DSSP file (Angstrom, degrees, kcal/mol; ACC not computed):
  #  RESIDUE AA STRUCTURE BP1 BP2  ACC     N-H-->O    O-->H-N    N-H-->O    O-->H-N    TCO  KAPPA ALPHA  PHI   PSI    X-CA   Y-CA   Z-CA
    1    1 A M              0   0    0      0, 0.0    99,-3.2     0, 0.0     2,-0.5   0.000 360.0 360.0 360.0 135.9  -58.0   49.2  -31.2
    2    2 A T  E     +A   99   0A   0     97,-0.2     2,-0.3    95,-0.0    97,-0.2  -0.779 360.0 172.4 -93.1 129.0  -59.4   49.4  -27.8
    3    3 A I  E     -A   98   0A   0     95,-2.8    95,-2.8    -2,-0.5     2,-0.4  -0.875  18.3-143.7-125.0 162.8  -57.6   51.5  -25.2
    4    4 A V  E     -AB  97  22A   0     18,-3.0    18,-2.9    -2,-0.3     2,-0.4  -0.946   2.7-154.0-125.6 150.5  -58.5   52.6  -21.7
    5    5 A R  E     +AB  96  21A   0     91,-2.5    91,-2.8    -2,-0.4     2,-0.3  -0.984  25.4 158.2-121.0 134.2  -57.9   55.8  -19.9
    6    6 A Q  E     - B   0  20A   0     14,-1.5    14,-2.7    -2,-0.4     2,-0.3  -0.994  44.8 -93.2-152.9 157.8  -57.7   55.9  -16.1
    7    7 A V  E     - B   0  19A   0     87,-0.4    12,-0.2    -2,-0.3    87,-0.1  -0.529  36.4-171.0 -71.2 132.0  -56.3   57.9  -13.3
    8    8 A R    >>  -     0   0    0     10,-1.4     4,-2.1    -2,-0.3     3,-0.6  -0.986  18.8-145.9-125.9 119.6  -52.9   56.8  -12.1
    9    9 A P  H 3> S+     0   0    0      0, 0.0     4,-2.9     0, 0.0     5,-0.2   0.844  97.8  55.6 -55.1 -38.1  -51.6   58.4   -9.0
   10   10 A S  H 3> S+     0   0    0      1,-0.2     4,-1.9     2,-0.2     6,-0.2   0.902 108.6  47.6 -64.7 -38.7  -47.9   58.4  -10.1
   11   11 A A  H <>>S+     0   0    0     -3,-0.6     5,-1.7     2,-0.2     4,-0.7   0.903 113.5  48.2 -66.4 -40.5  -48.9   60.4  -13.3
   12   12 A L  H ><5S+     0   0    0     -4,-2.1     3,-0.8     6,-0.2    -2,-0.2   0.919 110.5  51.9 -63.2 -44.3  -50.8   62.8  -11.2
   13   13 A Y  H 3<5S+     0   0    0     -4,-2.9    -2,-0.2     1,-0.2    -1,-0.2   0.866 110.6  47.2 -61.5 -39.2  -48.0   63.2   -8.7
   14   14 A T  H 3<5S-     0   0    0     -4,-1.9    -1,-0.2    -5,-0.2    -2,-0.2   0.551 111.4-117.9 -83.7  -6.8  -45.4   64.0  -11.5
   15   15 A G  T <<5S+     0   0    0     -3,-0.8    -3,-0.2    -4,-0.7     3,-0.1   0.631  77.6 126.3  82.1  12.1  -47.6   66.5  -13.2
   16   16 A R  S   <S-     0   0    0     -5,-1.7     2,-0.2     1,-0.3    -4,-0.2   0.408  81.0 -80.1 -83.7   3.8  -47.8   64.5  -16.4
   17   17 A G        -     0   0    0     -6,-0.6    -1,-0.3    -5,-0.2    -2,-0.2  -0.572  34.6 -97.4 121.2 172.8  -51.6   64.5  -16.4
   18   18 A V  S    S+     0   0    0     -2,-0.2   -10,-1.4     1,-0.1     2,-0.4   0.866  98.2  58.1 -96.4 -46.0  -54.4   62.7  -14.6
   19   19 A M  E     -B    7   0A   0    -12,-0.2     2,-0.4    -8,-0.1   -12,-0.2  -0.743  65.8-157.4 -96.5 132.5  -55.5   60.1  -17.2
   20   20 A V  E     -B    6   0A   0    -14,-2.7   -14,-1.5    -2,-0.4     2,-0.5  -0.914  15.4-133.0-107.9 133.4  -53.0   57.5  -18.6
   21   21 A V  E     +B    5   0A   0     -2,-0.4    95,-0.3    92,-0.2     2,-0.3  -0.743  43.0 156.5 -84.8 126.1  -53.7   55.9  -21.9
   22   22 A E  E     -B    4   0A   0    -18,-2.9   -18,-3.0    -2,-0.5     3,-0.1  -0.948  47.3-108.9-144.5 160.9  -53.2   52.1  -21.6
   23   23 A A        -     0   0    0     -2,-0.3   -20,-0.1   -20,-0.2    96,-0.1  -0.642  64.6 -80.5 -77.8 152.7  -54.0   48.7  -23.0
   24   24 A P  S    S+     0   0    0      0, 0.0     2,-0.3     0, 0.0    17,-0.2  -0.329  71.7 153.8 -55.3 136.9  -56.3   46.8  -20.6
   25   25 A A        +     0   0    0     15,-0.2     2,-0.3    -3,-0.1    12,-0.0  -0.967  15.7 166.7-158.6 167.0  -54.2   45.3  -17.9
   26   26 A G        -     0   0    0     -2,-0.3     2,-0.1     3,-0.0    14,-0.0  -0.987  42.2 -57.8-172.2 178.4  -54.3   44.1  -14.3
   27   27 A R        -     0   0    0     -2,-0.3    13,-0.1     1,-0.1    -2,-0.0  -0.436  38.5-135.3 -71.8 144.0  -52.7   42.3  -11.4
   28   28 A L    >   +     0   0    0      1,-0.2     3,-1.5    -2,-0.1    -1,-0.1   0.842  37.9 168.6 -68.8 -34.9  -51.9   38.6  -12.0
   29   29 A D  T 3  S-     0   0    0      1,-0.2    -1,-0.2     7,-0.0     7,-0.0  -0.336  71.8 -36.8  52.2-128.0  -53.3   37.5   -8.6
   30   30 A T  T 3  S+     0   0    0      2,-0.1    -1,-0.2     3,-0.0    -2,-0.1   0.453 111.7 105.7-105.7  -1.4  -53.4   33.7   -8.8
   31   31 A D  S <  S-     0   0    0     -3,-1.5     0, 0.0     1,-0.1     0, 0.0  -0.287  79.5-104.3 -71.8 159.2  -54.5   33.3  -12.4
   32   32 A D     >  -     0   0    0      1,-0.1     4,-2.4     4,-0.0     5,-0.2  -0.546  43.2-104.2 -74.1 156.9  -52.2   32.2  -15.2
   33   33 A P  H  > S+     0   0    0      0, 0.0     4,-2.4     0, 0.0     5,-0.1   0.850 118.5  48.9 -56.3 -40.5  -51.1   35.2  -17.3
   34   34 A E  H  > S+     0   0    0      2,-0.2     4,-2.2     1,-0.2     5,-0.2   0.920 111.5  48.7 -68.5 -42.0  -53.4   34.4  -20.2
   35   35 A A  H  > S+     0   0    0      1,-0.2     4,-2.4     2,-0.2    -1,-0.2   0.899 111.9  50.8 -62.0 -40.0  -56.5   33.9  -18.1
   36   36 A C  H  X S+     0   0    0     -4,-2.4     4,-2.9     2,-0.2     5,-0.2   0.927 108.6  51.1 -62.3 -45.6  -55.7   37.2  -16.3
   37   37 A A  H  X S+     0   0    0     -4,-2.4     4,-2.1     1,-0.2    -2,-0.2   0.906 111.9  46.9 -60.6 -42.0  -55.3   39.0  -19.6
   38   38 A K  H  X S+     0   0    0     -4,-2.2     4,-1.9     2,-0.2    11,-0.3   0.916 113.0  49.2 -65.4 -43.2  -58.7   37.7  -20.8
   39   39 A R  H  X S+     0   0    0     -4,-2.4     4,-2.7     1,-0.2    -2,-0.2   0.927 112.6  47.1 -62.1 -46.0  -60.4   38.6  -17.5
   40   40 A E  H  X S+     0   0    0     -4,-2.9     4,-2.9     1,-0.2     5,-0.5   0.866 108.1  55.5 -66.8 -36.6  -59.0   42.1  -17.5
   41   41 A A  H  X>S+     0   0    0     -4,-2.1     4,-2.0    -5,-0.2     6,-1.4   0.915 112.4  43.9 -60.4 -41.7  -60.0   42.7  -21.1
   42   42 A L  H  X5S+     0   0    0     -4,-1.9     4,-1.1     4,-0.2    -2,-0.2   0.938 117.5  44.0 -69.0 -46.8  -63.6   41.8  -20.2
   43   43 A E  H  <5S+     0   0    0     -4,-2.7    44,-2.4     1,-0.2    -2,-0.2   0.929 124.8  31.8 -63.9 -46.0  -63.6   43.9  -16.9
   44   44 A E  H  <5S+     0   0    0     -4,-2.9    42,-2.7    42,-0.2    -3,-0.2   0.881 136.3  18.2 -85.0 -39.3  -61.9   47.0  -18.3
   45   45 A S  H  <5S-     0   0    0     -4,-2.0    -3,-0.2    -5,-0.5    -2,-0.1   0.552  93.1-121.1-112.5  -9.3  -63.0   47.1  -22.0
   46   46 A G     << +     0   0    0     -4,-1.1    36,-3.0    -5,-0.7    37,-1.2   0.588  68.0 134.4  79.8   9.7  -66.1   44.8  -22.1
   47   47 A L  B     -C   81   0B   0     -6,-1.4     2,-0.8    34,-0.2    -1,-0.3  -0.806  49.6-149.5-100.9 131.6  -64.4   42.6  -24.7
   48   48 A K        -     0   0    0     32,-2.7     2,-0.6    -2,-0.4    -9,-0.1  -0.873  18.6-162.1 -94.6 110.3  -64.4   38.8  -24.5
   49   49 A I        -     0   0    0     -2,-0.8    27,-0.1   -11,-0.3     3,-0.1  -0.837  10.6-171.9 -97.6 121.4  -61.1   37.8  -26.2
   50   50 A A  S    S+     0   0    0     -2,-0.6     2,-0.4    25,-0.4    -1,-0.2   0.913  70.2  24.4 -79.7 -44.3  -61.1   34.2  -27.3
   51   51 A E        -     0   0    0     24,-0.3    24,-0.6   -13,-0.0     2,-0.4  -0.969  64.9-164.5-129.4 139.5  -57.4   33.8  -28.4
   52   52 A L  E     -D   74   0C   0     -2,-0.4     2,-0.6    22,-0.2    22,-0.2  -0.912  13.5-142.6-120.3 148.8  -54.4   35.8  -27.4
   53   53 A E  E     -D   73   0C   0     20,-3.3    20,-2.3    -2,-0.4     2,-0.4  -0.954  24.6-129.6-109.8 119.1  -50.9   35.9  -29.0
   54   54 A H  E     -D   72   0C   0     -2,-0.6    18,-0.3    18,-0.2     3,-0.1  -0.529  24.5-178.7 -72.7 124.6  -48.1   36.1  -26.4
   55   55 A I  E     -     0   0C   0     16,-3.0     2,-0.3    -2,-0.4    17,-0.2   0.875  55.0 -76.4 -85.9 -45.7  -45.7   39.0  -27.1
   56   56 A G  E     -D   71   0C   0     15,-1.2    15,-2.8     2,-0.0     2,-0.4  -0.931  34.4 -96.3 164.3 173.8  -43.3   38.3  -24.3
   57   57 A T  E     -D   70   0C   0     -2,-0.3     2,-0.3    13,-0.2    13,-0.2  -0.990  44.2-176.8-122.2 127.7  -42.7   38.5  -20.5
   58   58 A F  E     -D   69   0C   0     11,-2.7    11,-3.2    -2,-0.4     2,-0.3  -0.927  31.4-112.7-132.9 145.8  -40.7   41.5  -19.4
   59   59 A W  E     -D   68   0C   0     -2,-0.3     9,-0.2     9,-0.2     7,-0.1  -0.577  23.0-154.0 -68.0 136.4  -39.2   43.0  -16.2
   60   60 A I  S    S-     0   0    0      7,-2.3    -1,-0.2    -2,-0.3     8,-0.1   0.931  84.1 -12.3 -79.0 -50.1  -41.0   46.3  -15.4
   61   61 A S    >>  -     0   0    0      6,-0.5     4,-2.1     4,-0.2     3,-2.1  -0.584  68.9-174.9-151.5  80.6  -38.2   47.8  -13.5
   62   62 A P  T 34 S+     0   0    0      0, 0.0    -1,-0.1     0, 0.0    -2,-0.0   0.681  80.6  59.6 -61.7 -19.9  -35.5   45.2  -12.7
   63   63 A A  T 34 S+     0   0    0      1,-0.1     3,-0.1     3,-0.0    -2,-0.0   0.749 124.7  16.0 -76.6 -22.3  -33.4   47.5  -10.6
   64   64 A T  T <4 S+     0   0    0     -3,-2.1     2,-0.3     1,-0.2    -1,-0.1   0.489 121.3  41.4-130.0  -4.9  -36.2   48.1   -8.1
   65   65 A S     <  -     0   0    0     -4,-2.1    -4,-0.2     2,-0.1    -1,-0.2  -0.989  51.4-145.3-149.8 151.7  -38.9   45.5   -8.5
   66   66 A T        +     0   0    0     -2,-0.3     2,-0.1    -7,-0.1    -1,-0.1   0.337  64.2 126.5 -93.0   4.6  -39.6   41.8   -9.1
   67   67 A E        -     0   0    0     -6,-0.2    -7,-2.3    -8,-0.1    -6,-0.5  -0.392  38.8-171.4 -68.8 136.8  -42.7   42.7  -11.1
   68   68 A R  E     -D   59   0C   0     -9,-0.2     2,-0.5    -8,-0.1    -9,-0.2  -0.945  13.2-141.0-125.8 149.9  -43.0   41.3  -14.6
   69   69 A A  E     -D   58   0C   0    -11,-3.2   -11,-2.7    -2,-0.3     2,-0.7  -0.934   2.8-154.3-113.1 133.6  -45.5   42.0  -17.3
   70   70 A H  E     -D   57   0C   0     -2,-0.5     2,-0.4   -13,-0.2   -13,-0.2  -0.934  21.1-159.0-104.1 113.9  -46.9   39.4  -19.6
   71   71 A L  E     +D   56   0C   0    -15,-2.8   -16,-3.0    -2,-0.7   -15,-1.2  -0.775  13.8 175.3-104.7 141.3  -47.9   41.1  -22.8
   72   72 A Y  E     -D   54   0C   0     -2,-0.4     2,-0.4   -18,-0.3   -18,-0.2  -0.948  23.4-144.9-137.3 154.6  -50.5   39.8  -25.4
   73   73 A L  E     -D   53   0C   0    -20,-2.3   -20,-3.3    -2,-0.3     2,-0.4  -0.935  23.5-172.6-111.7 146.0  -52.2   40.8  -28.6
   74   74 A G  E     -D   52   0C   0     -2,-0.4     2,-0.3   -22,-0.2   -22,-0.2  -0.996  17.2-137.7-143.1 137.2  -55.8   39.8  -29.1
   75   75 A R        +     0   0    0    -24,-0.6   -25,-0.4    -2,-0.4   -24,-0.3  -0.643  31.3 163.4 -87.7 148.1  -58.1   40.0  -32.1
   76   76 A Y        -     0   0    0     -2,-0.3     2,-0.3   -27,-0.1   -27,-0.1  -0.981  22.7-153.0-156.0 163.4  -61.7   41.0  -31.6
   77   77 A S    >   -     0   0    0     -2,-0.3     3,-1.8     1,-0.0     4,-0.2  -0.801  44.6 -94.0-128.6 174.4  -64.8   42.2  -33.4
   78   78 A E  G >  S+     0   0    0      1,-0.3     3,-1.5    -2,-0.3    -1,-0.0   0.795 122.9  66.5 -61.4 -27.0  -67.8   44.2  -32.3
   79   79 A A  G 3  S+     0   0    0      1,-0.3    -1,-0.3   -32,-0.0    -3,-0.0   0.714  93.3  61.0 -66.3 -19.5  -69.6   40.9  -31.7
   80   80 A D  G <  S+     0   0    0     -3,-1.8   -32,-2.7   -33,-0.0     2,-0.9   0.498  77.0 104.0 -85.1  -4.3  -67.0   40.2  -28.9
   81   81 A R  B <   +C   47   0B   0     -3,-1.5   -34,-0.2    -4,-0.2   -35,-0.1  -0.703  39.8 168.3 -82.7 109.3  -68.1   43.4  -26.9
   82   82 A L        -     0   0    0    -36,-3.0     2,-0.3    -2,-0.9    -1,-0.2   0.647  62.9  -3.2 -95.6 -18.9  -70.2   42.0  -24.1
   83   83 A S  S    S-     0   0    0    -37,-1.2    -1,-0.1   -38,-0.1     3,-0.1  -0.918  76.8 -93.6-157.2-179.8  -70.5   45.2  -22.0
   84   84 A D        -     0   0    0     -2,-0.3    13,-0.2     1,-0.3     2,-0.1   0.608  56.7-153.1 -78.6 -12.2  -69.4   48.8  -21.8
   85   85 A G        +     0   0    0    -39,-0.1   -40,-0.3     1,-0.1    -1,-0.3  -0.453  37.3 155.2  72.1-148.2  -66.4   47.8  -19.6
   86   86 A G        -     0   0    0    -42,-2.7     9,-1.9    -2,-0.1   -42,-0.2   0.380  59.3 -97.9 105.1  -2.9  -65.1   50.5  -17.3
   87   87 A G        -     0   0    0    -44,-2.4     2,-0.6   -45,-0.2     3,-0.1  -0.256  59.1 -43.8  87.2-176.3  -63.6   48.3  -14.6
   88   88 A L    > > -     0   0    0      1,-0.2     5,-2.0    -2,-0.1     3,-1.4  -0.836  40.6-156.8 -98.3 117.5  -64.9   47.1  -11.3
   89   89 A H  G > 5S+     0   0    0     -2,-0.6     3,-1.9     1,-0.3    -1,-0.2   0.864  93.7  59.1 -60.8 -37.2  -66.6   49.8   -9.3
   90   90 A D  G 3 5S+     0   0    0      1,-0.3    -1,-0.3     2,-0.1    -3,-0.0   0.635 104.3  52.3 -70.8 -11.6  -66.0   47.9   -6.0
   91   91 A E  G < 5S-     0   0    0     -3,-1.4    -1,-0.3     2,-0.1    -2,-0.2   0.297 120.9-110.2 -99.9   6.7  -62.2   48.1   -6.7
   92   92 A G  T < 5 +     0   0    0     -3,-1.9     2,-0.3     1,-0.3    -3,-0.2   0.629  64.5 155.1  78.3  13.0  -62.5   51.9   -7.3
   93   93 A E      < +     0   0    0     -5,-2.0     2,-0.3     1,-0.1    -1,-0.3  -0.585  21.5 177.2 -79.2 133.3  -61.9   51.6  -11.0
   94   94 A Q        +     0   0    0     -2,-0.3     2,-0.4   -87,-0.1   -87,-0.4  -0.719  19.3 173.8-132.2  80.4  -63.2   54.5  -13.1
   95   95 A I        -     0   0    0     -9,-1.9     2,-0.5    -2,-0.3   -89,-0.2  -0.740  25.2-149.1-101.0 134.5  -62.0   53.5  -16.6
   96   96 A I  E     -A    5   0A   0    -91,-2.8   -91,-2.5    -2,-0.4     2,-0.4  -0.901  16.5-150.2 -99.8 124.8  -62.9   55.2  -19.8
   97   97 A V  E     -A    4   0A   0     -2,-0.5     2,-0.4   -93,-0.2   -93,-0.2  -0.814  16.9-178.5 -98.9 132.8  -63.0   52.9  -22.8
   98   98 A E  E     -A    3   0A   0    -95,-2.8   -95,-2.8    -2,-0.4     2,-0.6  -0.994  22.5-148.3-133.1 139.2  -62.2   54.2  -26.2
   99   99 A E  E     +A    2   0A   0     -2,-0.4   -97,-0.2   -97,-0.2    -2,-0.0  -0.933  29.3 177.4-101.1 118.4  -62.1   52.6  -29.6
  100  100 A V        -     0   0    0    -99,-3.2    -2,-0.0    -2,-0.6     5,-0.0  -0.926  33.7-103.4-123.5 147.0  -59.4   54.3  -31.7
  101  101 A P    >>  -     0   0    0      0, 0.0     4,-1.7     0, 0.0     3,-0.8  -0.344  31.1-119.7 -62.2 148.2  -58.1   53.6  -35.2
  102  102 A I  H 3> S+     0   0    0      1,-0.3     4,-2.4     2,-0.2     5,-0.2   0.879 114.8  60.6 -57.0 -37.6  -54.8   51.7  -35.4
  103  103 A S  H 3> S+     0   0    0      1,-0.2     4,-1.9     2,-0.2    -1,-0.3   0.859 104.1  50.4 -59.3 -34.6  -53.4   54.7  -37.3
  104  104 A R  H <> S+     0   0    0     -3,-0.8     4,-2.3     2,-0.2    -1,-0.2   0.915 109.9  47.5 -71.0 -43.5  -54.2   56.9  -34.3
  105  105 A I  H  X S+     0   0    0     -4,-1.7     4,-2.0     2,-0.2    -2,-0.2   0.867 111.8  51.7 -68.0 -34.2  -52.5   54.7  -31.7
  106  106 A L  H  X S+     0   0    0     -4,-2.4     4,-2.4     2,-0.2    -1,-0.2   0.915 110.1  48.7 -64.7 -42.5  -49.4   54.4  -34.0
  107  107 A A  H  X S+     0   0    0     -4,-1.9     4,-2.1    -5,-0.2     6,-0.3   0.883 109.3  53.0 -64.2 -38.4  -49.3   58.2  -34.2
  108  108 A M  H  X>S+     0   0    0     -4,-2.3     6,-2.0     2,-0.2     5,-1.0   0.902 110.4  47.7 -63.3 -40.6  -49.6   58.4  -30.4
  109  109 A A  H  <5S+     0   0    0     -4,-2.0     3,-0.5     1,-0.2    -2,-0.2   0.915 113.5  47.7 -65.1 -42.9  -46.6   56.0  -30.0
  110  110 A D  H  <5S+     0   0    0     -4,-2.4    -2,-0.2     1,-0.2    -1,-0.2   0.825 113.2  47.2 -68.5 -32.4  -44.5   58.0  -32.5
  111  111 A S  H  <5S-     0   0    0     -4,-2.1    -1,-0.2    -5,-0.2    -2,-0.2   0.588 111.5-114.1 -87.4 -10.8  -45.3   61.4  -31.0
  112  112 A G  T  <5S+     0   0    0     -4,-0.9    -3,-0.2    -3,-0.5    -4,-0.1   0.426  86.2 117.6  89.3  -1.0  -44.6   60.4  -27.4
  113  113 A E      < +     0   0    0     -5,-1.0     2,-1.0    -6,-0.3   -92,-0.2   0.814  63.8  69.2 -67.1 -30.0  -48.2   60.9  -26.4
  114  114 A L        +     0   0    0     -6,-2.0    -1,-0.2     1,-0.1    -2,-0.1  -0.785  61.7 161.3 -90.1 100.2  -48.4   57.2  -25.6
  115  115 A D        +     0   0    0     -2,-1.0     2,-0.6   -94,-0.1    -1,-0.1   0.249  34.3 105.2-114.0  14.4  -46.2   57.1  -22.5
  116  116 A D     >  -     0   0    0    -95,-0.3     4,-2.6     1,-0.1     3,-0.2  -0.863  61.9-149.0 -90.4 119.3  -47.3   53.8  -20.8
  117  117 A V  H  > S+     0   0    0     -2,-0.6     4,-2.6     1,-0.2     5,-0.2   0.857  91.9  51.7 -64.4 -38.7  -44.4   51.4  -21.5
  118  118 A K  H  > S+     0   0    0      2,-0.2     4,-1.9     1,-0.2    -1,-0.2   0.902 113.9  44.8 -66.1 -37.2  -46.4   48.2  -21.6
  119  119 A T  H  > S+     0   0    0      2,-0.2     4,-2.5    -3,-0.2    -2,-0.2   0.902 111.3  53.1 -70.7 -40.9  -48.8   49.7  -24.1
  120  120 A F  H  X S+     0   0    0     -4,-2.6     4,-2.4     1,-0.2    -2,-0.2   0.926 109.8  48.8 -58.2 -45.6  -46.0   51.2  -26.2
  121  121 A C  H  X S+     0   0    0     -4,-2.6     4,-2.3     1,-0.2    -1,-0.2   0.898 110.6  50.5 -62.5 -40.5  -44.4   47.7  -26.4
  122  122 A A  H  X S+     0   0    0     -4,-1.9     4,-2.3     2,-0.2    -1,-0.2   0.903 110.7  49.3 -64.6 -40.3  -47.7   46.1  -27.4
  123  123 A V  H  X S+     0   0    0     -4,-2.5     4,-2.3     2,-0.2    -2,-0.2   0.903 111.3  49.1 -65.6 -40.9  -48.2   48.7  -30.1
  124  124 A Q  H  X S+     0   0    0     -4,-2.4     4,-2.3     2,-0.2    -2,-0.2   0.884 110.4  51.1 -67.5 -36.9  -44.6   48.2  -31.4
  125  125 A A  H  X S+     0   0    0     -4,-2.3     4,-2.9     2,-0.2     5,-0.3   0.913 109.4  51.0 -64.3 -41.8  -45.2   44.4  -31.5
  126  126 A L  H  X S+     0   0    0     -4,-2.3     4,-2.3     1,-0.2    -2,-0.2   0.928 110.6  49.6 -58.0 -45.4  -48.4   45.0  -33.4
  127  127 A R  H  < S+     0   0    0     -4,-2.3    -2,-0.2     1,-0.2    -1,-0.2   0.898 116.1  41.5 -61.1 -43.1  -46.4   47.1  -35.9
  128  128 A L  H  < S+     0   0    0     -4,-2.3    -2,-0.2     1,-0.2    -1,-0.2   0.875 120.8  40.0 -75.2 -38.8  -43.7   44.5  -36.3
  129  129 A R  H  < S+     0   0    0     -4,-2.9    -2,-0.2     1,-0.2    -3,-0.2   0.778 127.3  29.7 -83.5 -26.9  -45.9   41.4  -36.5
  130  130 A Y    >X  +     0   0    0     -4,-2.3     3,-1.3    -5,-0.3     4,-0.7  -0.475  62.7 155.9-132.0  62.0  -48.7   42.9  -38.6
  131  131 A P  H >> S+     0   0    0      0, 0.0     3,-0.5     0, 0.0     4,-0.5   0.784  70.5  68.2 -61.7 -25.1  -47.3   45.5  -40.9
  132  132 A E  H 34 S+     0   0    0      1,-0.2     3,-0.2     2,-0.2    -5,-0.1   0.813 105.3  39.7 -66.3 -29.0  -50.2   45.0  -43.3
  133  133 A I  H <4 S+     0   0    0     -3,-1.3    -1,-0.2    -7,-0.2   -31,-0.1   0.518 114.7  54.5 -95.4  -4.8  -52.7   46.5  -40.9
  134  134 A C  H <<        0   0    0     -4,-0.7    -2,-0.2    -3,-0.5    -1,-0.2   0.342 360.0 360.0-106.9   4.4  -50.3   49.2  -39.7
  135  135 A A     <        0   0    0     -4,-0.5    -1,-0.2    -3,-0.2    -2,-0.1   0.480 360.0 360.0 -75.8 360.0  -49.6   50.7  -43.1
């Protein structure tokens, strides 16, 4: 499973650390959600994802924001890696790309080490939809 680590000011401000472990993600801008997810996967992780499975669309913080997250799962192989990823330098992104075993990301979710909610939800969806690869 590909994850990214990047500096998030809110995490730094709260003292929870500098780098946040996340699934590739980004602003919707004017794209449709699936096109955005594919673009961000390529920019951040270097992966060209052909097909995505929609998990759902969720309010991020409905009491304080109109922001919604569109979550997807996507299959890939090493042949789909077109670059090293790392984000867009002109947008100030300094992203570290890591390939981790599914067992490791599941353990991170179970231990509380994975504290990005959108990534946690994606991992739980993976666990529920594909128990055979999460065993």
